[in-house]
N, C-alpha and C positions, 0 to 999 in steps of 0.2 A: 692736318697736324696742327697742334697748338704749341706756341712758344710763350711761356710766361716771362714777362719782363716787368721791370719797375719803371716808373715815370722818370727816374733820374738817369736811366741808361741813355748813352749817346748813340749816335748813328753808327759809329765804329763798333761799339759793343753789340748792337743788334746785328750788324753784318757778320760779326764773328760767330754769333749764335746760329744764324741762318746757315753759314758754311759748315757748321758742325753736324747738321742734319744728314743722316745717312739716307741714300735713296731706297725706295721700297723695292722688294724683290719683284722681278719680272716673271709673269706667268708664261711658261713655255708650253704653248698649245701643241707643239709638234710631238711632245712626249705622249699625248693622249690621243693623237690622230689615229682613227681606225679601230679604237678599242670597243666602241658600241656597235653591235651587230643588229642592223635593222631587219625586221621581218617583211617590211614593205618599202616601196620607194619613198624616200624622204619628202619629195615634193607632194606626192599623193597624201601622205600623212599630214603634212602642213595644211593643205587645202581642206582636208576633212576637219581639222581642229578649228580652222578659221570660220567655217560655215556651220559649226556645231550649234551655234546660238540662233540660227535662222529658223 
């Protein structure tokens, strides 16, 4: 995130601007858990992709 300020701003003004920043939305992975249906074991798939370049 970028905060635009002027050189004339004091420390108190900068602190005020920083406090006005709203936190980013949190990604809730629990909403998506179990949505993808794998046709094979995930570990076997991962190993096959790792050794694909050999």
